[in-house]
C-alpha angles and dihedrals in degrees: 000000000000126000092256091052090052090050091048092051091049092051091050091050091052093046094060112114114250112252116238113255121225116253116272091231133012125203126227117228090255093052092047091049093048093048091048089055093047092048091052097047128016096013103036111161093018136099131214111249116202122201138160118236134190104254146117135033096306098043107248134066135178114250122194128186135166113239134183092225139356107302100208134031108259098030107158113239111212122187119189128163088359093302124112127212131174123232121204105241090230090058098050096093091051093049106041109133095010126141121213115212134179116225129185131189136162092274105033146009132194152115117296131186130225100201121180089197094065114107094184148339134226120255094263092048095232098114139031142192132219 
């Protein structure tokens, strides 16, 4: 291969369109409905920010807070089913492919994650490891 052929191949490789990446997190219908309600009432003008902290028996735990604007440069903005959430850029690798759901029972209600990256959870279910 000549130098000009190598340059041509490099230009073609760079010219390829970037493929669209899947969303970091998807929302179930129940989670989207619950967030819509929260955004309209108690947390109007705010967004849910999801991060992963070091905590619990297994080492990692989901942390969620309502914020008025993205807290850190590089926060990932995810919109699914017309609802937007923010993902802490440090948590993206732990959350890729996860689904956030909202579950309610007689004794408790809250957001839960179905995360394909989890390798295990502690006995109480409050923390996970990857």
